[in-house]
C-alpha positions, -999 to +999 in steps of 0.1 A: +000+000+000+028+024+009+046+015-024+014+023-044+010+057-027+047+064-033+043+055-070+015+081-073+037+107-057+066+098-081+042+101-111+030+135-097+065+149-093+075+136-128+047+157-142+065+188-155+038+203-176+046+240-183+028+237-216+061+232-234+070+268-225+092+265-193+107+300-199+075+318-208+066+346-184+034+338-165+010+367-160+015+384-194-022+381-203-019+349-222-028+313-213+006+297-203-004+267-181+020+255-154+004+224-139-032+238-139-048+232-173-083+236-187-110+234-160-081+231-135-068+265-146-102+280-138-103+263-104-069+275-096-078+311-106-107+309-082-084+298-054-058+324-063-085+352-063-098+339-029-064+336-013-045+366-027-071+391-039-095+382-011-124+385-035-145+366-060-140+390-089-122+369-115-119+395-142-083+405-133-072+368-129-085+358-163-071+389-179-036+384-164-033+346-167-054+337-197-091+332-205-090+302-228-128+296-226-136+333-232-158+334-201-190+355-205-199+384-183-227+376-158-257+397-148-236+413-121-211+426-146-183+401-136-166+375-156-179+341-147-163+309-136-189+282-132-171+258-110-180+252-073-161+271-046-149+240-026-115+236-042-108+273-038-116+271-001-094+240+005-065+254-016-065+289-002-044+280+030-020+261+007-015+291-015-009+312+016+017+286+027+033+286-007+034+324-008+050+325+026+076+300+015+083+320-017+088+351+004+114+333+026+131+317-004+133+350-022+154+364+007+180+339-003+178+348-041+152+323-053+134+349-074+099+333-073+072+355-087+047+365-060+016+366-081+008+330-072+008+314-107+042+296-106+054+261-105+064+267-068+029+276-058+011+250-079+035+221-070+027+228-033-011+232-038-016+202-060+004+178-039-028+178-020-044+158-049-019+130-043-027+130-005-065+131-012-064+102-037-044+080-013-066+091+016-097+081-003-086+045-010-072+042+025-107+051+039-121+024+016-095-001+028-104+008+064-141+002+059-135-031+040-112-043+067-140-040+092-156-071+077-129-087+056-096-098+072-065-106+053-052-094+020-083-085+001-088-048+013-052-040+005-053-056-029-085-037-037-072-003-024-040-006-045-060-017-076-085+012-073-057+037-067-036+026-097-063+011-119-090+038-122-092+075-134-082+085-099-045+078-109-046+104-137-063+131-117-039+127-088-008+129-111-012+144-146-043+166-139-040+173-102-056+207-107-090+191-114-114+186-084-117+148-087-090+137-062-103+161-036-139+150-045-130+114-041-117+121-006-146+143+005-171+117-007-151+088+008-150+106+042-187+111+042-195+075+032-169+060+055-183+079+085-218+069+076-209+032+072-187+030+103-214+046+125-245+030+109-271+023+135-264+052+158-291+077+163-273+104+183-273+141+174-235+142+171-235+116+144-261+134+122-243+168+127-210+153+115-228+136+086-243+170+076-209+186+079-192+160+057-220+160+032-219+198+029-182+198+024-185+172-004-212+194-020-189+224-018-164+205-040-190+193-065-226+204-060-238+170-073-225+153-042-254+165-022-271+134-037-249+113-014-274+121+013-295+094-002-277+069+021-289+089+051-325+089+037-322+052+031-311+044+066-337+067+082-365+051+061-354+016+070-350+024+107-383+042+110-402+013+093-384-013+115-382+005+149-410+031+147-384+055+163-391+090+150-358+103+163-344+090+130-365+116+111-352+144+133-317+131+128-320+131+090-334+166+091-305+178+112-280+163+088-297+181+059-299+214+078-262+212+087-253+204+051-272+235+039-254+257+064-220+244+052-231+253+017-236+290+026-202+300+011-213+285-022-246+304-021-228+337-013-203+331-042-231+324-067-250+355-055-219+377-059-208+363-093-241+353-110-266+375-091-286+345-079-281+313-059-313+297-069-301+279-100-269+262-112-246+284-133-244+258-161-281+264-170-312+242-167-305+222-199-270+211-187-287+182-171-316+162-186-331+144-156-358+129-178-333+116-204-305+095-188-279+078-211-269+051-187-259+025-213-236+050-230-220+062-197-212+026-186-202+008-218-195+033-246-159+034-260-162+072-254-150+072-218-175+045-207-169+037-171-169-001-174-153-002-209-124+020-200-121+009-163-126-028-160-116-027-123-147-006-117-168-032-135-155-059-112-159-037-081-195-029-088-203-066-092-184-072-060-209-051-040-232-081-040-204-104-026-201-087+008-203-109+039-237-110+057-228-084+084-220-058+058-251-062+036-269-032+050-240-009+043-234-026+009-270-019-001-265+018+009-232+020-011-249+003-041-277+029-040-251+057-040-233+042-070-266+038-088-276+074-080-243+087-093-245+067-124-279+081-131-270+117-124-238+116-145-257+100-173-281+130-174-253+156-179-250+170-214-215+157-220-219+124-201-184+113-214-168+142-195-154+161-225-116+156-226-115+131-198-096+101-187-124+076-183-154+086-163-137+113-142-169+124-125-173+089-110-141+093-089-166+102-062-175+065-057-139+055-050-148+041-015-176+018-028-152+005-055-126-004-029-153-022-007-168-040-037-134-051-052-123-063-017-155-083-013-152-099-047-116-109-039-127-122-005-155-142-020-132-157-047-107-165-019-133-185+000-141-205-031-105-211-042-084-214-010-098-248-001-089-261-036-056-244-044-043-229-012-042-193+002-008-184-013-017-196-048-050-178-046-034-145-036-008-147-064-035-157-089-057-128-081-028-104-082-019-117-116-055-111-128-055-076-115-020-066-126-027-062-163-055-038-157-034-018-132-004-018-156-026-008-186-041+021-166-007+034-154+006+030-190-023+051-203-016+078-177+021+079-187+010+084-224-007+116-213+022+131-193+032+168-195-001+183-205-012+160-234-050+161-232-071+130-227-093+121-256-127+138-260-139+120-291-152+085-297-122+062-301-130+025-307-111+003-282-097-021-308-077-026-328-045-006-333-022-013-363-001-043-356-026-060-333-021-098-335-046-113-359-062-137-333-071-107-311-084-087-340-105-118-351-119-122-316-128-085-314-146-086-348-167-116-337-172-110-300-166-072-296-151-056-265-159-080-236-161-050-212-189-035-233-213-064-226-242-065-224-248-031-241-231-041-274-251-073-276-284-055-271-274-029-297-264-057-321-297-074-317-317-042-320-301-030-352-290-064-367-253-055-368-222-071-355-211-070-318-183-045-327-207-019-341-216-005-307-179+002-302-177+023-333-210+040-334-223+048-298-209+081-284-207+101-316-234+127-324-240+150-353-252+177-329-234+185-296-244+219-282-218+239-263-225+253-228-233+287-243-259+271-265-279+258-236-291+293-225-318+315-238-331+302-272-298+293-288-303+256-288-326+257-318-299+273-340-273+246-333-268+221-361-244+195-372-235+179-405-225+144-417-206+140-449-211+107-467-175+105-479-162+107-443-148+076-426-166+087-394-199+083-413-195+046-421-204+031-387-238+047-389-247+030-422-267-002-421-278-022-452-282-009-487-254+016-492-226+018-518-191+032-513-187+070-515-191+084-550-195+118-567-225+130-588-224+165-604-195+175-582-212+165-549-201+136-527-227+111-519-236+074-512-261+057-534-288+032-524-278-003-536-315-014-541-348+001-532-340+008-495-312+018-472-311+025-435-291+050-415-284+052-378-291+087-363-279+091-327-294+119-307-278+134-276-307+157-267-342+146-256-358+168-283-374+163-317-350+165-346-351+181-380-330+163-406-322+179-439-307+157-467-293+165-501-309+139-524-301+131-560-327+110-577-360+109-595-393+092-587-410+083-555-392+085-522-404+074-488-388+080-454-394+062-421-382+071-386-378+041-363-403+022-385-429+049-387-435+068-420-425+105-418-425+115-455-437+104-489-428+125-519-418+126-555-382+136-563-374+158-593-343+149-615-310+162-601-300+174-566-326+187-542-331+193-505-354+171-485-364+183-450-378+158-425-393+168-391-393+140-366-422+147-343-412+122-316-380+127-296-355+100-304-329+098-277-301+073-281-298+057-316-326+059-342-331+044-376-339+064-407-350+042-435-349+056-470-369+040-498-360+056-531-346+034-560-314+047-575-312+078-552-279+091-539-277+108-504-253+137-499-246+159-469-270+154-440-278+183-417-293+176-382-308+202-359-333+203-330-369+213-336-384+240-314-410+227-289-445+230-302 
């Protein structure tokens, strides 16, 4: 365990980002990252403003150190940064410590800039991400060891620390909130689990304090309180003790009090604390994309983090005394999966796996330890304890090594992928592996790929290539006011990215009258149309043909027309929302389909 934590620290100190510009002057008005990049840059500027300017006016920070996202001005006349305030509050004393250390070092000629945006400052501040990541898995190990003796809790803690996205966000991207978030959530869940059954006021006050702290780091973590609601409901039903209701209310009240700094910051910066800065459409609570979040090649949780897949399964393997806690942790995991699947960019944009699910680090440790313990009980009588331990270590090792290798590929500021990237197969992949992939697909994408294959009559590998790509992906700015209805996307038939969405009946790309297109082989061809938003779509096609043409959306006719000779535009309005992946069937003998334009229809 100590060696695993030491490895994370080594990887952290080996990260010398500096954006390839070690000699560039920071603070000249341009974006020159040091260790803080992207969203981490924004979080650090919030902390810098809090610590050194003693305010939450970010205009000067963005003007001096770079405004890569071109942050808009809010109703209060200030530049916005939409992230929660929790990281800034935690990092503020660390910035003060770094600033004091710089002042002392400068007496001896160190010449450290005192504006706070230096390698000296950020190295000290972000070392906390290493400590928080290790602390999160150690809390999980502590909880698992309450019911499981022996090696399983330690194996699980090491595997989760080094085999999940937590590794990346503690080392290469320590400026993001996820390491701190994992610790804050683990602290709340560990305290809840270790004190389960107590109904004293002190317990509920501490639960509220820890819950509020987690929500300061990421507002979504307020949903962790579902375990308190679960326990209260069970105890009231079983015991008829109404003190549990009062305790739950106390925990909620304390959490709200702890969140007051966040409400104040929102009021100062955005002019209101009654709604999330990202806008109401950033989450679609009525339109979760759970299958995609778990199994897509685009940062799917299980497909990119097999250890998480095994750990979630392991939550059903806990010993009998731990079942109540395991049910609570399972509810937390399910709730977080649901909430993250409702976010507009469920894949986390440029992310290393499902970064937002670092918040369930503790349940993963407990689940993986339970799975190892259960396998140990089955195998030890047959092959012995030592062979069992070695065997399970050999099984876990490839996933840990693969994860650390992927982290190393993204050292020094190289961004994590944000687009759909099929998991197999790279050039040079041995033919048996490639053959297996073509016929079976990615095994960590089951059962979603099998369901998709049966639904659309395609091979098991098609899910891997098609699910997670969308013709229309609104930006954050498009989710406000009435801009969404002006957002559109295009597919070009000659593009290789278009091929995975073609079903039966299409030719290879060709050109007619100077326009690229794909022709129908016979009378009918079918196209997959994925939709990210729970809204009706308008599809506009360039069609070359002549004669009768019929179009059907998910098996229901939507248009029947006569084509004129030559190129023409056909506009189809889909009057039923088609979340996930839809089928557009085109019946038009000899027609050729060119550029396809997709947009959202305004609500009726």
